[in-house]
C-alpha positions in Angstrom: -63.5 50.3 -6.8 -66.7 49.9 -9.0 -69.5 48.2 -7.2 -72.4 46.5 -8.9 -75.8 48.0 -8.1 -78.8 45.6 -7.8 -79.7 45.7 -11.4 -76.1 44.7 -12.4 -76.0 41.9 -9.9 -79.3 40.6 -11.1 -78.0 40.7 -14.7 -75.0 38.8 -13.7 -77.2 36.0 -12.0 -79.5 35.9 -15.0 -76.6 35.5 -17.6 -74.9 32.9 -15.3 -77.9 30.5 -16.1 -76.4 30.1 -19.5 -73.2 28.7 -18.3 -74.2 24.8 -18.2 -75.7 25.2 -21.8 -72.6 26.7 -23.3 -70.3 24.2 -21.6 -72.4 21.3 -22.9 -72.0 22.5 -26.5 -68.4 23.8 -26.4 -66.5 20.7 -27.3 -68.7 20.0 -30.4 -68.0 23.5 -31.7 -64.3 23.2 -31.0 -64.2 19.9 -33.0 -66.2 21.5 -36.0 -66.5 25.3 -35.8 -68.5 25.1 -39.2 -71.3 23.0 -37.7 -73.1 25.9 -35.7 -76.6 25.1 -37.1 -77.7 22.7 -34.3 -76.7 25.3 -31.5 -78.3 28.5 -32.9 -81.3 28.1 -30.9 -79.5 27.2 -27.8 -80.5 29.3 -24.7 -76.9 30.3 -24.1 -76.6 31.9 -27.7 -79.9 33.5 -27.3 -78.6 35.2 -24.1 -75.4 36.2 -25.9 -77.2 37.9 -28.6 -79.6 39.6 -26.1 -76.8 40.9 -24.0 -74.8 42.3 -27.0 -77.9 43.9 -28.8 -79.1 47.4 -27.7 -82.5 47.0 -25.9 -84.3 49.1 -28.7 -83.2 46.5 -31.3 -84.1 43.2 -29.6 -87.7 43.0 -30.8 -87.0 40.5 -33.6 -84.7 38.2 -31.3 -86.0 35.3 -29.3 -87.1 36.4 -26.1 -84.7 35.8 -23.1 -84.6 36.7 -19.3 -81.9 39.4 -20.2 -84.4 41.4 -22.1 -85.4 43.2 -19.0 -81.9 44.8 -18.6 -80.4 47.7 -20.6 -76.8 46.4 -21.6 -75.8 49.5 -23.6 -73.1 50.5 -21.1 -69.7 48.9 -21.3 -69.9 47.8 -17.6 -73.3 46.1 -18.3 -72.0 44.1 -21.2 -68.8 43.2 -19.4 -70.6 42.0 -16.4 -72.4 39.7 -18.9 -69.3 38.8 -20.8 -67.4 37.4 -17.7 -70.4 35.1 -16.9 -70.8 34.0 -20.6 -67.1 33.2 -20.8 -67.4 31.0 -17.7 -69.7 29.0 -19.9 -67.2 29.0 -22.8 -65.3 32.0 -24.4 -65.3 30.3 -27.9 -69.0 29.9 -27.9 -69.4 33.5 -27.0 -67.2 34.5 -30.0 -68.9 32.1 -32.3 -72.3 33.5 -31.8 -74.1 35.6 -34.4 -74.9 38.9 -33.4 -73.4 42.4 -33.4 -70.1 41.6 -31.7 -67.5 44.3 -32.2 -69.0 45.5 -35.3 -71.7 46.6 -33.4 -69.5 48.7 -31.0 -68.0 50.5 -34.2 -71.7 51.2 -35.5 -72.8 52.4 -32.0 -69.8 54.8 -31.8 -69.6 56.1 -35.3 -72.9 55.2 -37.1 -75.9 57.7 -37.7 -79.2 56.7 -36.5 -80.1 55.5 -40.0 -76.8 53.4 -40.2 -77.5 52.0 -36.9 -81.0 50.9 -38.0 -79.7 49.4 -41.1 -77.1 47.3 -39.3 -79.5 46.0 -36.5 -82.1 45.3 -39.1 -79.7 43.2 -41.2 -78.8 41.0 -38.2 -82.3 41.0 -36.7 -83.0 37.4 -37.5 -80.4 36.3 -35.0 -78.8 34.1 -37.7 -76.4 36.7 -39.2 -72.7 36.9 -38.2 -70.8 40.1 -38.4 -67.1 41.0 -38.5 -64.9 43.7 -37.3 -61.8 44.3 -39.8 -58.9 46.3 -38.6 -55.9 43.9 -38.3 -53.6 43.4 -41.3 -50.9 41.1 -42.2 -47.5 42.4 -40.8 -49.1 45.6 -39.4 -51.4 44.2 -36.6 -54.2 46.3 -35.3 -52.2 49.6 -35.4 -54.9 51.9 -36.9 -52.4 54.6 -37.8 -50.4 52.1 -39.9 -53.1 50.3 -41.8 -52.7 50.1 -45.6 -56.4 49.2 -46.7 -57.6 52.1 -48.8 -60.8 53.6 -50.1 -60.8 55.0 -53.5 -63.4 57.2 -55.1 -65.6 55.5 -57.5 -66.5 57.6 -60.6 -70.1 56.0 -60.5 -70.4 57.3 -56.8 -69.3 56.2 -53.5 -65.9 54.2 -53.0 -64.0 51.1 -54.0 -62.3 49.2 -51.0 -58.9 47.6 -51.6 -56.6 45.7 -48.9 -56.2 42.6 -47.0 -57.3 42.0 -43.4 -56.2 39.0 -41.3 -57.3 37.3 -37.9 -60.9 38.6 -38.3 -63.5 36.7 -36.2 -66.2 35.2 -38.1 -64.8 36.6 -41.2 -65.8 33.7 -43.6 -69.4 33.6 -42.2 -70.1 37.3 -41.7 -72.6 38.8 -43.8 -72.0 42.5 -42.7 -69.0 44.0 -41.1 -67.1 47.2 -40.1 -64.0 47.8 -42.1 -61.4 50.3 -41.4 -59.5 51.9 -44.5 -57.8 55.1 -45.3 -58.8 57.8 -47.9 -55.3 59.5 -47.7 -52.1 59.5 -45.7 -53.3 61.5 -42.7 -54.5 59.8 -39.6 -57.7 61.9 -40.1 -58.3 60.1 -43.4 -59.0 56.7 -41.7 -62.6 55.9 -42.2 -64.8 53.0 -41.1 -67.2 51.5 -43.7 -70.0 48.9 -43.7 -69.6 46.0 -46.1 -72.2 43.5 -47.1 -70.8 40.1 -48.2 -70.8 38.2 -50.5 -69.7 41.0 -52.9 -68.0 41.4 -56.2 -64.1 41.6 -55.4 -64.5 39.8 -51.8 -62.7 36.7 -50.9 -62.2 35.1 -47.6 -60.4 32.0 -46.1 -60.6 30.4 -42.6 -57.2 30.2 -40.7 -56.1 27.1 -38.9 -56.5 27.5 -35.1 -55.7 25.7 -31.9 -57.3 28.1 -29.7 -60.7 29.7 -29.8 -61.6 27.6 -32.8 -65.2 28.7 -32.6 -64.2 32.2 -33.4 -63.4 31.1 -37.0 -60.5 33.6 -37.5 -60.2 34.4 -41.2 -58.3 36.4 -43.8 -60.4 38.8 -45.8 -59.3 40.3 -49.3 -61.1 43.3 -50.7 -60.2 44.0 -54.4 -62.5 46.9 -55.6 -65.5 46.1 -53.3 -68.0 48.8 -53.9 -69.0 50.9 -50.8 -72.0 53.1 -51.3 -71.6 56.6 -49.7 -74.4 55.9 -47.1 -72.4 53.0 -45.9 -69.5 55.3 -44.7 -69.6 55.7 -41.0 -69.1 59.0 -39.2 -69.8 61.3 -42.0 -72.4 63.1 -39.7 -69.7 63.7 -37.2 -67.0 66.5 -37.4 -63.7 65.5 -38.9 -61.9 64.8 -35.7 -64.5 62.4 -34.5 -64.6 60.0 -37.4 -62.5 57.1 -38.1 -59.4 57.0 -36.0 -61.3 58.4 -33.0 -63.8 55.8 -33.4 -61.1 53.1 -33.8 -59.5 54.2 -30.5 -62.8 54.2 -28.6 -63.5 50.7 -30.1 -60.3 49.4 -28.9 -60.8 50.6 -25.4 -64.0 48.6 -25.3 -62.3 45.6 -27.0 -59.5 45.5 -24.6 -61.8 45.4 -21.6 -64.0 42.9 -23.3 -61.1 40.6 -24.0 -60.1 41.0 -20.6 -63.5 39.8 -19.4 -63.2 36.8 -21.7 -59.9 35.9 -20.1 -61.1 36.3 -16.5 -64.3 34.2 -17.2 -62.2 31.4 -18.7 -59.8 31.4 -15.7 -62.7 31.2 -13.4 -64.2 28.2 -15.2 -60.8 26.6 -15.1 -60.6 27.0 -11.2 -64.3 25.7 -10.8 -63.4 22.6 -12.7 -60.2 21.9 -11.0 -62.0 22.3 -7.6 -64.7 19.9 -8.5 -61.9 17.3 -9.6 -59.8 18.0 -6.6 -62.1 19.0 -3.8 -59.4 18.5 -1.2 -57.5 21.7 -2.4 -57.5 24.5 0.2 -58.4 28.0 -0.5 -54.8 28.9 -0.4 -54.1 26.5 -3.0 -56.5 28.0 -5.6 -55.9 31.4 -7.3 -59.5 32.5 -6.6 -58.6 35.8 -4.8 -56.4 36.9 -7.6 -59.1 36.1 -10.2 -61.8 38.1 -8.3 -59.3 40.9 -8.2 -58.8 40.6 -11.9 -62.5 40.7 -12.4 -62.8 43.8 -10.3 -60.1 45.4 -12.4 -62.1 44.6 -15.4 -65.2 46.1 -14.0 -63.3 49.2 -13.1 -61.9 49.6 -16.6 -65.4 49.1 -18.0 -66.7 51.8 -15.7 -64.0 54.0 -17.0 -64.8 53.4 -20.6 -68.3 54.5 -19.8 -67.1 57.7 -18.1 -64.0 58.5 -19.8 -64.2 56.6 -23.4 -60.8 58.2 -24.6 -58.8 57.1 -21.6 -56.5 54.1 -22.8 -54.5 53.3 -19.7 -57.1 51.3 -17.6 -58.4 49.2 -20.4 -54.8 48.2 -21.3 -54.1 47.5 -17.7 -57.1 45.3 -17.3 -56.4 43.3 -20.6 -52.7 42.9 -19.7 -53.5 41.7 -16.2 -56.2 39.4 -17.2 -54.5 37.7 -20.1 -51.4 37.1 -18.1 -53.5 35.5 -15.3 -55.4 33.3 -17.4 -52.4 31.5 -18.7 -50.9 31.3 -15.3 -54.2 29.6 -14.2 -54.0 27.1 -17.1 -50.4 26.3 -15.8 -51.7 26.0 -12.2 -54.5 23.5 -13.4 -52.0 21.3 -15.2 -49.9 21.2 -12.0 -52.9 20.6 -9.7 -54.1 17.6 -11.7 -50.9 16.0 -12.4 -49.4 14.2 -15.5 -52.0 13.7 -18.2 -54.7 15.4 -16.1 -55.8 17.7 -18.8 -56.1 14.9 -21.4 -58.5 13.2 -19.2 -60.8 16.1 -19.1 -61.4 17.4 -22.6 -63.2 20.7 -21.7 -60.5 21.7 -19.2 -57.9 20.8 -21.9 -59.7 23.0 -24.5 -60.0 26.0 -22.1 -56.1 25.7 -21.4 -55.6 26.0 -25.2 -58.1 28.9 -25.5 -56.3 31.2 -22.9 -53.4 31.6 -25.2 -55.8 33.2 -27.9 -56.4 36.3 -25.8 -52.8 37.4 -25.8 -53.0 38.1 -29.5 -56.5 39.8 -29.7 -56.2 43.5 -30.0 -52.6 43.9 -29.1 -50.2 41.6 -27.4 -49.1 42.3 -23.8 -46.1 44.3 -25.0 -48.4 46.6 -27.0 -50.5 47.2 -23.8 -47.4 48.0 -21.8 -46.3 50.5 -24.5 -49.9 51.9 -24.3 -49.7 52.3 -20.5 -46.3 53.8 -20.6 -47.3 56.4 -23.3 -50.3 57.4 -21.2 -48.1 57.9 -18.1 
C-alpha cells in the first residue's frame, strides 16, 4: 500500500484549496464550454496549470501555492488530480496547459522538443490536445490508420482523422500519433501546431464532461517538420508505440483519479443535503479504497512504467464505482432530487464520460487478462 509522505500530504492539502473555486464555476462552463475567458485567471485553473507543468517550466505561469512542490512523478500528479476533480473534473479537463500531450512530450521528446512545447504554452492561455483515438478503431495504437508520408520538400505530411479528442477545436499544439509503415515499430508521435493548412476540426455534442470540448480532427496533408517528430533521439524500440503504451498507463491512472474525485464530491454533496445518513449508508470506505488503488497504480507507473495491469485495474474499479455512487446519490435524495441540485446532477452525468476515456471497461479487462 502506497503511503503519502509529508510533502505529498501537504500538496494534497494545498490543491484542495481550489475545490470551492472550481465548483463555483462548473455550471457556467457546463452551460457554455466555449465561454472560458472569464475563468482563465481563476485560482483553481492556475493550480491546474501549476500541478500539470514540470517545475522547471513554471516560470512564465502565474505564481500559485503549488509552485513549491515537484509534480513530475505520476503519484504527485494523481494526488493533485483527485483533489482537483473533487472541485470539478470537467473544469480540470477544460483548463489550458500541457494535459496528456505533455505526458507524451515528457516521455518521447528531446530536451529541445520539450523546451519548444512548454515555451509554446507558457502564457497559460494555450490549450493542447492528445490525438490517438480514431473513428471505428478506438485508442488501439496498433490499429491506427493515420499516416505520415515523406514530403519531397523535407519532413512529413500528416493524413487521417482523430475523434473524441479533448480540447481539439481550441488546442494550438498537440501530440498526434500516426504510422510511417505497417509495422508497430513504424508508429510515431509528432507535434502539430494549429491552425495549419490541411487541418480542420469540429466540436462534438456532449452530455458529460462538456468542458472537455471533445472534437473530431482531420489532417489532410498537414506539414510536419522533421524536428517535430518525437523520439528520433531514442532507439527504434523506444519510439512511438512504446511511448504510446507508457502514456496510456499514465492516462488510465489519471482517469481513475478523475472518477474517484468526482465520486467523492458526490458523496460530500449528498451528506450535506442529508446529514442524517449514517456512515454505513454512505460509500465513503469504498471510495477511499478506490483512491488508495489509484495511488498504488500511480506509484507503480513511477517504478514500473511499462506494467499495464495495475493502471487498468485502477481505472476499471474507479469508473465503475463512480457510476455506482451517482446511482446511490439519486436513491438517497429521492425522486427529482438531482434536478433540485444542478451541480450534483451535472456530476451524475459526468461520471459516464470516464467509461469511454482511454478504453472501456471491457478493454481494461482484456488488458488485465492479457497481463495475467
